[in-house]
C-alpha angles and dihedrals in degrees: 000000000000122000129186116261115222116254117261092260091055097051100098094057093040090052095052091051091049094243111148133145138163098239146134116309094188107099090170088070102084097168135046108284117243120241113294119249124256122269141115094282103027090055091058122100089248090065089073092058107121090233090062110024096079090050091053094049119104109281126209089247124018107146122121109315104237102165118130101242092193088070094075097163091056091051092049093046091051091050092050091051099043110004128126122246105279098035087047093053091050093045092054091052094045095047089050087056093055094088122218093350093055093047092049091052091049090049091053090051090050090052091048093051098038098098100024115091090195090063098055089116091054089049091054093047092049091049089052088056088054089052091055093047118104093198114121091230091059089085090055092053091049091046091053090052090059084080094062111130094226105081095210092054091047088053090052089055091048093054089052093046091051089068088057095038120167133160085247090077099044095100092049091053092045090053089048089057091062091055097049124102113245095255091059101033094084093067091051092048093053090046091062089076092062091059101043118354094190096053092039095057089046088054093047090050090050092051092049092048093049092048094244088128106020092171105034117206117252093258091058092045090052092051092047090053090050093045122121100194120108093231095064091044092054093045094049091050089054096045107042098074093061104023122106127235136311091018091053091059094055093043090050092048092053091047092048091054088055090056102268102149093190091055090052090052090051090052092047089051091059092045091052094043129102098244104100094193093054089043090058093045091050090051090050090050091049089051092050091052093047094243094159097178092057095045091048089050089056090054095057117121096245092067129086119275089243094057091044091051089050090051091052093050092050100041115111121224087250091057091045092060091073098038105074097121092047089050092051091051091049092048089063095048120128089235104091096205093051092045092050094048092049093046089052090054092048090052098042104035103029104023084223108193095214090049092049091051090051092050090049091053089051087064090070098033121121092217113120112265094001095118095053092042091052094048091052092046094050098037100105093039092051091053093047098045118047092188091056090051089052091052091051091049092050091052093049093047091049090051093048091049089058089052099049093113093053123094112278094244089061090054094046099092092054092047090048090052091051089056092059097052118105090223132120112244100037094101092046091053093049091047091058088066096043094114097045110144122224144105120309118281119219087351093301133097120266088242092057092042092054092042091060091050095046089053089049092063093076134244096343092053092043090056090052090052091048093052089050089051091054091057099038120103103179108100095215094047089050089057088047090054093046089054093049091047094050101038096100095041118199137136096296092053093045093053093049093049093048089053090048091053094045095046093072090221097108120104111242096258091045089052090051093050092046089050091053090051092048092051089055094046095045154132103193091218091066101030108041099061092048093048092047091055093043092051091057090059097052114107099184104097097210095049092044091054089048092051091049089050090050091052095048091048096050103028106030117179127234118274110290096034110141 
């Protein structure tokens, strides 16, 4: 039975969860591939491997690849205009990285598509290029597109501009709001805050006061409570006495932050009341307004786990700085969710040594889910602190050593965890068990399973996999090792694979698989010329056609290329 292998970017998570399968790596192949064509390599059993069969299937275009690969902009433009999903995604990213030239090309495509409803797809693709561009003028291009008469395309431009937000564009976004249909206006209204929080909360206050939004959505209420402009403070002080819940809670919180003692009493009344839903909403409002004393009060041990969890979720980092003892108490609560959240804060915010020690011990706990929880909790700390990563590695190795007599599948979670640690020695330890015998795990051999995890450890593990590849003779295992080596991608992997392709020592099917991996890693500027030259040297007719098909699919030439 075939199962889908996670994409390279998804490997670390998949490995921790123990998900691994020898499956098709060709996400561009949406349908079942037709039978491969005849030829010395494509007639071999390896040709039916799901990592290769879709590459060997008949492609829409597989004649001699004649495109000028030095004309990168033309290749990327053609892909953006006519490319399939995965090549299109890569082309948008790569054109965005081409600086001023890439931005100018995207702008020309936007102008071309502006008034043509049949070119809405081209418009979206060009806007995505603008989003990937790091040129200062990219924000101007996106801001101009806010004026597009099609609301959905204008929203696409807004989402791109939000990543480049500046008060300079506030008025353009505010004007866009007035043109939007009611079902899309909410997103524009919330976006105002990204461009200028002060003016946005003033605007929200004005809408509330005028009755334009008599019952503001929770997102607006949250932003009003967090506002720092005088207008929202005055309005909230006027409104909270007569407003209904939940609006009243947020208005009172904003007024309390401005020094209104009666508003604070109102909020405390809700927090001390019997209505758990209003208690939680009052805690959220206090958190939005930055009322640390009230949020900390909600975290105290005498309160319900639900209210304490709400306090943790709504406590700002500033409030957390003065809450260590409350966090310690919460981390020992009988409620597992509350305890885990508090322990995470102690590890991440405080670097609390006792909390770190507890999280490390969770790595080797038999409690269900403890290993994955601990890895997630410690992730940032492990990457910041090499010594901590070494401690974690030592604990996991010690635990695995105690389990050597157990079936391999029982050891798998610990070994997967080792592969995710940014610590020297993890790859070496996994490699010591490379030739462990036993039944397949997740429908793949133990050797393949470990190969993927050794490659996942980073450069050191990739080099171990590469050295194994140099010695390996079995054609299928060599493809396995190429997959394990290339799963994480990156500059180091790309360079090795380019050398592998150039060397002329790869078997035809290995060359084809390496080419597919290189196309995915990119960029086209480095990969396309090498693959074009390598294809010309291939004598196997089926593999050569497959390589030509791969090139045409991913690096199509402009109209008229022959």
